[in-house]
TORDO-296899 format. One record per residue (C-alpha): residue in three letters; y, z, x. Coordinates in steps of 0.25 Angstrom, whole numbers. Each point is the difference from the previous one (the first is absolute). Example, Ala and Ser with C-alpha at 12.3 -4.5 7.8 and 13.67 -1.06 7.14 Angstrom:
! TORDO-296899
ALA	-18	31	49
SER	14	-2	6
END
This chain:
! TORDO-296899
MET	438	551	730
PRO	10	5	-7
SER	14	-1	3
HIS	12	10	-5
PHE	11	-10	4
VAL	2	-15	-5
THR	8	-8	8
MET	12	-9	-8
GLU	-10	-11	2
GLN	-12	4	-6
LEU	11	5	-12
ASP	4	-14	0
ARG	-15	-5	-3
TRP	-4	7	-8
ALA	13	-3	-9
SER	-1	-12	1
GLN	-15	0	-4
GLY	3	7	-11
LYS	-7	14	3
ILE	12	10	1
ARG	16	0	-6
LEU	11	3	9
ALA	13	8	-5
GLY	9	7	11
GLU	-9	10	6
GLN	-12	-2	-9
MET	-13	-7	0
THR	-7	-2	-14
VAL	-15	-3	4
LEU	-4	-10	-12
ALA	-12	4	-2
ASP	0	14	-3
ASN	14	1	-4
ARG	2	11	14
ILE	13	1	6
TYR	2	3	14
GLU	12	4	5
LEU	4	-8	14
VAL	7	8	11
PRO	6	-8	12
ALA	-7	1	13
VAL	-4	-2	13
ARG	-12	-1	7
PHE	-1	1	16
LEU	-6	-11	5
GLN	1	0	14
GLU	10	8	11
LEU	9	-11	7
GLY	3	6	15
GLU	-8	6	10
THR	-2	14	-4
ASP	-13	4	-8
ASP	3	3	-14
SER	2	16	1
ARG	5	2	-14
GLY	-13	-5	-6
LEU	4	-10	-9
ILE	-6	-12	1
GLY	-8	-2	-11
ARG	8	9	-9
ILE	8	-4	-12
VAL	14	8	-2
PRO	9	-3	-11
ILE	15	-5	5
ALA	5	12	-9
GLU	-6	9	11
LEU	2	-8	13
SER	13	7	3
SER	-8	15	-1
ILE	-8	-7	12
ASP	13	-5	6
GLY	-5	-14	-3
GLU	11	-13	-1
HIS	-7	-13	-9
TYR	3	-13	3
MET	-8	-10	-5
ASP	-12	-1	5
SER	3	13	12
VAL	4	14	-1
VAL	5	7	13
ILE	-3	15	1
GLY	9	4	13
GLU	-4	-8	12
THR	-13	-7	-6
ALA	-1	-13	-9
TYR	-11	-1	-10
LYS	-3	-12	-9
VAL	-3	2	-11
ASP	-3	-5	-15
GLU	9	0	-13
VAL	-10	6	-11
TYR	-1	9	-12
ILE	-9	12	-2
THR	-5	-1	-14
ARG	1	12	-9
LEU	-9	1	-14
VAL	11	4	-11
ASP	-6	9	-11
GLN	3	-1	-12
GLY	10	12	-2
GLY	8	-10	12
TYR	-4	11	10
THR	-6	-10	15
MET	-12	5	6
ASP	1	-3	14
SER	-13	-10	4
THR	1	3	13
ILE	-2	11	11
ARG	10	9	3
GLN	2	4	17
ALA	8	11	-2
GLN	4	0	14
THR	6	-11	2
GLY	3	-4	-15
THR	-4	-11	1
TYR	-13	-7	-10
LYS	-14	-6	7
ALA	-8	-10	-5
SER	-15	6	-3
GLY	-11	-8	-6
GLU	-7	12	-4
ASP	10	3	-12
ILE	-8	-7	-11
GLY	11	4	-10
ASP	12	-6	-6
ALA	0	-10	13
GLU	-15	-5	-3
LEU	2	-3	-14
LEU	13	-8	5
ALA	-8	-9	9
ARG	-11	-2	-9
ILE	9	-4	-12
LEU	7	-11	8
LEU	-9	-5	9
GLY	-10	-2	-11
GLU	-10	11	4
END
């Protein structure tokens, strides 16, 4: 299943295996010299209180720069929105940089909430990235 985000641990592993080169907020896949922009984000894992996930954030990936638009405050492995706390993973959204320097989202934009959602149905850039890096 393709992923549209990567963890820092995965980036470190790929770099130590000589599969990628990291430079700032860009990753170059050495097998084909494709360059991906890495956008810092959080992946919502679980709600930590006694309320339900009324915002529907569990499983979603939100760029850190957009957390303020949903009144979210991020600290280490948690995000607090209003009275609700969530456990999160820090991840990076991958965006393929084309040769003209523009980026193409490798995620599906969720227009209502301004968040990104991982989806196994998109087999574009993310599938290619997964196959190259996982050796498939």
